[in-house]
C-alpha positions as CSV (number, residue, x, y, z in Angstrom):
1,M,-85.8,10.5,-44.3
2,T,-84.9,14.2,-44.4
3,I,-81.4,15.6,-44.7
4,G,-81.5,17.0,-41.2
5,A,-82.7,13.7,-39.7
6,L,-80.0,11.9,-41.6
7,W,-77.0,13.8,-40.4
8,R,-78.4,13.8,-36.8
9,R,-78.7,10.1,-37.0
10,W,-75.1,9.8,-38.1
11,R,-74.1,12.3,-35.4
12,D,-75.6,10.1,-32.7
13,E,-73.9,7.0,-34.0
14,L,-70.5,8.7,-34.1
15,T,-71.1,10.0,-30.6
16,E,-71.9,6.5,-29.4
17,K,-68.7,5.2,-30.9
18,G,-66.7,7.8,-29.1
19,F,-65.6,10.1,-32.0
20,A,-64.3,13.5,-30.9
21,T,-66.3,15.7,-33.3
22,P,-69.4,13.8,-34.3
23,T,-71.6,16.8,-35.3
24,L,-68.9,18.3,-37.6
25,D,-68.0,14.9,-39.0
26,A,-71.7,14.0,-39.8
27,K,-72.4,17.4,-41.5
28,L,-69.2,17.3,-43.6
29,L,-69.8,13.7,-44.8
30,V,-73.5,14.3,-45.6
31,G,-72.6,17.5,-47.4
32,H,-69.8,15.7,-49.3
33,V,-72.2,13.0,-50.6
34,L,-74.9,15.5,-51.5
35,G,-72.5,18.1,-52.9
36,F,-73.6,20.7,-50.4
37,D,-71.6,23.2,-48.5
38,A,-72.5,24.2,-44.9
39,L,-75.0,26.8,-45.9
40,Q,-76.7,24.6,-48.5
41,L,-76.9,21.8,-45.9
42,A,-78.6,24.1,-43.4
43,L,-81.0,25.5,-46.0
44,N,-82.1,22.1,-47.2
45,E,-82.5,20.2,-44.0
46,G,-86.2,19.5,-44.6
47,E,-85.6,17.9,-48.0
48,T,-86.2,14.2,-48.3
49,V,-83.3,12.0,-49.5
50,S,-83.8,8.9,-51.7
51,N,-82.9,5.4,-50.7
52,T,-80.1,5.4,-53.1
53,V,-78.5,8.5,-51.5
54,T,-79.1,7.0,-48.0
55,S,-77.2,3.9,-49.1
56,S,-74.4,5.9,-50.4
57,L,-74.2,7.9,-47.2
58,A,-74.1,4.6,-45.2
59,E,-71.1,3.5,-47.1
60,V,-69.3,6.7,-46.3
61,L,-70.2,6.4,-42.7
62,K,-68.8,2.8,-42.7
63,R,-65.5,4.2,-43.8
64,R,-65.5,6.8,-41.0
65,L,-66.3,4.2,-38.4
66,S,-63.3,2.1,-39.7
67,G,-61.1,5.0,-38.6
68,E,-60.6,6.7,-42.0
69,S,-60.5,10.4,-41.4
70,V,-63.1,12.8,-42.8
71,A,-60.5,14.6,-44.8
72,R,-59.4,11.4,-46.6
73,I,-63.0,10.5,-47.3
74,I,-63.9,13.8,-48.8
75,G,-60.4,14.2,-50.5
76,H,-59.3,17.6,-49.2
77,R,-58.4,19.5,-46.1
78,E,-57.9,23.2,-45.2
79,F,-54.4,24.5,-44.3
80,Y,-53.3,28.1,-43.9
81,G,-56.7,29.3,-45.0
82,L,-56.4,27.3,-48.3
83,D,-58.0,24.1,-49.5
84,F,-55.6,21.2,-50.5
85,G,-56.5,18.0,-52.2
86,L,-55.2,14.7,-50.8
87,N,-54.4,11.3,-52.1
88,G,-53.2,8.1,-50.6
89,A,-49.5,9.1,-50.9
90,T,-49.8,12.3,-48.9
91,L,-50.2,13.2,-45.3
92,E,-53.1,15.4,-44.3
93,P,-51.9,19.0,-43.7
94,R,-52.2,19.7,-40.0
95,P,-52.6,22.9,-38.1
96,D,-49.3,22.4,-36.2
97,T,-47.4,22.8,-39.5
98,E,-48.7,26.3,-40.0
99,L,-46.0,27.5,-37.7
100,L,-43.5,26.4,-40.2
101,V,-45.1,28.6,-42.8
102,D,-45.3,31.5,-40.4
103,L,-41.6,31.3,-39.7
104,A,-40.7,30.8,-43.4
105,L,-42.6,34.0,-44.3
106,E,-40.6,35.9,-41.7
107,A,-37.3,34.5,-42.8
108,F,-37.8,34.7,-46.6
109,P,-35.9,37.6,-48.4
110,E,-37.5,39.5,-51.2
111,G,-37.4,37.6,-54.5
112,G,-36.2,34.5,-52.6
113,R,-36.0,30.9,-53.7
114,L,-37.1,28.1,-51.5
115,L,-36.8,24.3,-51.4
116,D,-39.4,22.1,-49.6
117,M,-38.3,18.5,-49.2
118,G,-40.9,15.7,-48.8
119,T,-43.5,18.1,-50.1
120,G,-46.5,15.8,-50.1
121,T,-49.6,17.9,-50.9
122,G,-47.4,20.9,-51.5
123,C,-49.2,22.7,-48.8
124,I,-46.0,24.3,-47.3
125,P,-44.4,25.8,-50.4
126,I,-47.8,26.7,-52.0
127,S,-48.8,28.6,-48.8
128,V,-45.5,30.5,-48.8
129,L,-45.6,31.3,-52.5
130,I,-49.2,32.6,-52.4
131,N,-48.2,35.0,-49.7
132,R,-44.9,35.9,-51.5
133,P,-45.7,36.6,-55.1
134,D,-42.1,37.6,-55.7
135,A,-40.8,34.2,-54.8
136,I,-40.2,30.9,-56.6
137,G,-39.7,27.4,-55.2
138,V,-38.9,23.7,-55.7
139,G,-40.8,20.9,-54.0
140,T,-39.4,17.4,-53.9
141,D,-40.8,14.0,-52.9
142,L,-39.8,10.4,-53.3
143,N,-43.4,9.4,-54.3
144,M,-44.5,10.4,-57.8
145,E,-48.2,10.1,-56.8
146,A,-47.6,12.7,-54.1
147,L,-45.9,15.0,-56.6
148,A,-48.9,14.7,-58.9
149,Q,-51.2,15.8,-56.0
150,A,-48.9,18.7,-55.3
151,G,-49.1,19.6,-59.0
152,D,-52.9,19.6,-58.8
153,N,-52.8,21.8,-55.7
154,A,-50.3,24.2,-57.3
155,Q,-52.6,24.6,-60.3
156,R,-55.7,25.1,-58.0
157,H,-54.0,28.0,-56.2
158,G,-52.4,29.5,-59.3
159,V,-48.7,29.0,-58.4
160,E,-47.8,26.3,-60.9
161,G,-45.6,28.7,-62.8
162,R,-43.5,29.4,-59.7
163,L,-43.2,25.9,-58.2
164,T,-41.0,23.2,-59.7
165,L,-41.7,19.6,-58.6
166,R,-39.0,17.0,-58.7
167,Q,-38.8,13.3,-57.7
168,G,-36.1,11.9,-55.5
169,D,-34.8,11.2,-52.0
170,W,-33.9,14.4,-50.1
171,F,-31.2,16.4,-51.9
172,G,-30.8,13.6,-54.4
173,A,-33.9,15.0,-56.2
174,L,-31.9,18.0,-57.1
175,M,-29.1,16.0,-58.7
176,S,-31.0,13.2,-60.5
177,P,-32.3,13.5,-64.1
178,D,-35.7,15.2,-64.6
179,P,-38.4,12.6,-64.5
180,R,-41.0,12.3,-67.3
181,P,-43.8,14.4,-65.9
182,P,-46.9,12.2,-65.2
183,H,-49.0,15.2,-64.8
184,P,-49.2,18.5,-66.7
185,A,-48.4,20.5,-63.6
186,L,-45.0,18.9,-63.0
187,R,-42.7,21.3,-64.7
188,A,-39.2,20.3,-65.8
189,D,-37.2,23.1,-64.2
190,L,-37.6,26.7,-63.2
191,S,-34.0,27.4,-62.4
192,P,-32.6,30.2,-64.6
193,R,-29.1,28.7,-64.1
194,G,-30.0,25.0,-64.5
195,R,-29.6,22.0,-62.4
196,G,-26.4,21.6,-60.4
197,E,-25.8,25.4,-59.9
198,E,-28.9,26.2,-57.9
199,R,-28.9,27.6,-54.4
200,F,-31.7,28.5,-52.1
201,D,-32.5,31.2,-49.6
202,L,-34.6,28.9,-47.5
203,I,-34.8,25.1,-47.1
204,L,-38.0,23.7,-45.5
205,S,-39.1,20.3,-44.5
206,N,-41.7,18.5,-42.4
207,P,-39.9,15.1,-42.6
208,P,-41.0,11.7,-41.2
209,Y,-40.0,11.9,-37.5
210,I,-41.7,9.1,-35.7
211,E,-39.6,6.2,-34.5
212,S,-40.2,3.0,-36.5
213,A,-41.4,1.0,-33.6
214,V,-43.8,3.7,-32.5
215,V,-45.6,3.9,-35.9
216,E,-47.4,0.6,-35.1
217,T,-48.8,2.1,-31.8
218,L,-50.4,5.2,-33.4
219,A,-54.1,5.7,-33.7
220,A,-55.8,3.7,-36.4
221,E,-56.7,6.9,-38.3
222,V,-52.9,7.5,-38.8
223,R,-51.5,4.0,-38.7
224,E,-53.9,2.5,-41.2
225,F,-54.4,5.4,-43.6
226,D,-51.4,7.7,-43.6
227,P,-48.5,6.7,-45.8
228,R,-45.8,5.0,-43.8
229,L,-43.1,6.6,-45.9
230,A,-44.3,10.0,-44.6
231,L,-44.3,8.9,-40.9
232,D,-41.3,6.6,-40.3
233,G,-38.2,8.5,-39.4
234,G,-36.1,5.5,-38.7
235,P,-35.3,3.6,-35.5
236,D,-34.7,6.8,-33.5
237,G,-36.9,9.1,-35.6
238,I,-34.0,11.3,-36.4
239,A,-32.7,9.8,-39.7
240,P,-34.0,12.6,-42.0
241,Y,-32.6,15.3,-39.9
242,R,-29.1,13.8,-40.1
243,V,-29.3,14.1,-43.9
244,I,-30.7,17.6,-43.9
245,A,-28.2,19.0,-41.4
246,A,-25.2,17.4,-43.1
247,E,-26.1,18.5,-46.7
248,A,-28.2,21.6,-46.4
249,G,-25.2,23.9,-46.3
250,N,-24.2,22.8,-49.8
251,W,-27.5,24.1,-51.2
252,L,-28.0,27.3,-49.3
253,R,-26.9,30.8,-50.3
254,P,-24.8,32.7,-47.7
255,D,-27.2,33.9,-45.0
256,G,-29.7,31.2,-46.0
257,R,-31.9,29.4,-43.4
258,V,-33.3,26.0,-42.7
259,L,-36.6,25.4,-41.0
260,V,-37.7,21.8,-40.1
261,E,-40.7,20.6,-38.2
262,I,-39.9,18.2,-35.4
263,G,-41.6,15.9,-32.8
264,Y,-42.3,17.4,-29.5
265,D,-39.3,15.7,-27.8
266,Q,-36.7,16.2,-30.5
267,G,-35.8,19.9,-30.2
268,E,-32.5,19.3,-28.3
269,T,-31.3,16.4,-30.5
270,V,-32.1,18.1,-33.8
271,S,-30.6,21.4,-32.7
272,A,-27.4,19.6,-31.8
273,L,-27.2,18.1,-35.4
274,F,-27.3,21.6,-37.0
275,L,-24.8,23.0,-34.5
276,A,-22.4,20.2,-35.2
277,A,-22.8,20.9,-39.0
278,G,-21.7,24.5,-38.5
279,F,-25.0,26.3,-38.5
280,Q,-25.5,29.3,-36.3
281,D,-28.5,30.9,-34.5
282,V,-30.0,27.5,-34.0
283,A,-33.4,27.8,-32.2
284,V,-36.4,25.8,-31.2
285,H,-39.8,27.3,-31.8
286,K,-42.9,26.2,-29.9
287,D,-46.4,25.8,-31.3
288,L,-49.7,27.2,-29.8
289,A,-49.8,24.2,-27.4
290,G,-46.4,25.2,-26.0
291,L,-44.7,22.1,-27.5
292,D,-41.4,22.2,-29.5
293,R,-42.5,22.2,-33.1
294,V,-39.8,23.8,-35.4
295,V,-36.0,24.1,-35.4
296,S,-34.5,27.0,-37.3
297,A,-30.8,27.3,-38.3
298,H,-28.8,30.0,-40.0
299,H,-26.2,29.3,-42.7
300,I,-23.5,32.0,-42.6
301,K,-20.7,30.3,-44.7
302,N,-20.0,31.3,-48.3
């Protein structure tokens, strides 16, 4: 069977099973197994594949039919024009989160310092740092496997010298002892003043914000393959925002800002938390679909 016939066969099967993007999925998966990009795949459509390759491709298709996403199968996904590696401890970067990066770049002062909590792949701080070569940042995550992936991605994009990675739960990662780095990219500390004295110009987070009971109702692609730790925001989906709103002011410089991604129906509730904590200029920002996506808040206090 030729390469062209093979991916079309897969396309037809994915179409029959009701997948939303069968042609794209089939091409990406065949290209992944063969080690071809889109151009190479097009140029080699008439080439015959061996039975061994066909069998390998069938195993990959089986994973897709089970609901596993293409990005998880091939191990990487594009975000903000950049390629990010994934592992089982990280969410897939999604286009909706690009608004958070856009707003961060607008709010970030020259030579600024950022904190990204629950960093996962590191896609948020890495995207900001690539576009702001004068800046440095810290990314935290509770899961060391996620931090290792963020370290790989920081190296891939050449910002490992400006991004510190720390393990811990929310702001606790800034106060706990440095972990033994399990990966060469996990640096001990970039702070010129040291732990305990650091402040940030910008705090970012795309925290878990799905209600615990709702997680079980999500599509299989999310429910079965995304890490629950990165999805479950507690019984009402708001638990992480309570921590961030209550404690962010202790870690921000005067005139610093907080930007958090939210669920489409959480804008009013999350805004109220930041207002109650003394933040000013609290605003809800909509994504391209017109849905509430990010809450921003301004820290005026000294």
